[in-house]
MITI-173489 format. One record per residue (C-alpha): residue in three letters; y negated, z, x negated. Coordinates in steps of 0.1 Angstrom, whole numbers. Last residue first. Example, Ala and Ser with C-alpha at 12.3 -4.5 7.8 and 13.67 -1.06 7.14 Angstrom:
r:SER y:11 z:71 x:-137 $
r:ALA y:45 z:78 x:-123 $
***
This chain:
r:ASP y:-514 z:293 x:81 $
r:GLU y:-514 z:289 x:118 $
r:LYS y:-485 z:286 x:135 $
r:LEU y:-478 z:257 x:154 $
r:PRO y:-449 z:237 x:131 $
r:ILE y:-429 z:264 x:129 $
r:GLN y:-425 z:277 x:169 $
r:ALA y:-398 z:257 x:178 $
r:ALA y:-378 z:281 x:146 $
r:GLU y:-383 z:308 x:161 $
r:ASN y:-370 z:296 x:197 $
r:ALA y:-342 z:281 x:179 $
r:ALA y:-334 z:316 x:168 $
r:GLN y:-343 z:337 x:201 $
r:LYS y:-323 z:314 x:218 $
r:ALA y:-290 z:318 x:190 $
r:GLY y:-287 z:349 x:195 $
r:PRO y:-256 z:351 x:211 $
r:ARG y:-234 z:318 x:198 $
r:LEU y:-242 z:287 x:220 $
r:MET y:-257 z:271 x:190 $
r:PHE y:-225 z:278 x:164 $
r:LEU y:-201 z:270 x:188 $
r:VAL y:-217 z:237 x:192 $
r:VAL y:-219 z:228 x:155 $
r:GLY y:-184 z:244 x:148 $
r:ILE y:-168 z:215 x:183 $
r:PHE y:-191 z:192 x:161 $
r:VAL y:-177 z:196 x:131 $
r:VAL y:-142 z:203 x:144 $
r:PHE y:-142 z:170 x:163 $
r:MET y:-156 z:151 x:127 $
r:PHE y:-122 z:162 x:109 $
r:VAL y:-102 z:147 x:138 $
r:LEU y:-121 z:113 x:129 $
r:GLY y:-118 z:116 x:92 $
r:TRP y:-80 z:126 x:94 $
r:SER y:-68 z:93 x:114 $
r:ASP y:-92 z:69 x:107 $
r:ALA y:-105 z:82 x:78 $
r:PHE y:-72 z:85 x:62 $
r:HIS y:-57 z:52 x:74 $
r:ARG y:-86 z:36 x:63 $
r:MET y:-80 z:48 x:29 $
r:ALA y:-44 z:43 x:27 $
r:THR y:-59 z:5 x:29 $
r:TYR y:-83 z:-2 x:8 $
r:THR y:-64 z:16 x:-22 $
r:GLU y:-36 z:-9 x:-9 $
r:MET y:1 z:0 x:-3 $
***
């Protein structure tokens, strides 16, 4: 099996699983307790006077 085919097969199978796990991790990170306050503070950074 040539290198391109092997890498393509790996990306098609495990790459999809990896991206799904990352997506679920981001969603869970944003839904954790305390995330709303942190997001609101980050949203106000551009509006703060220096």
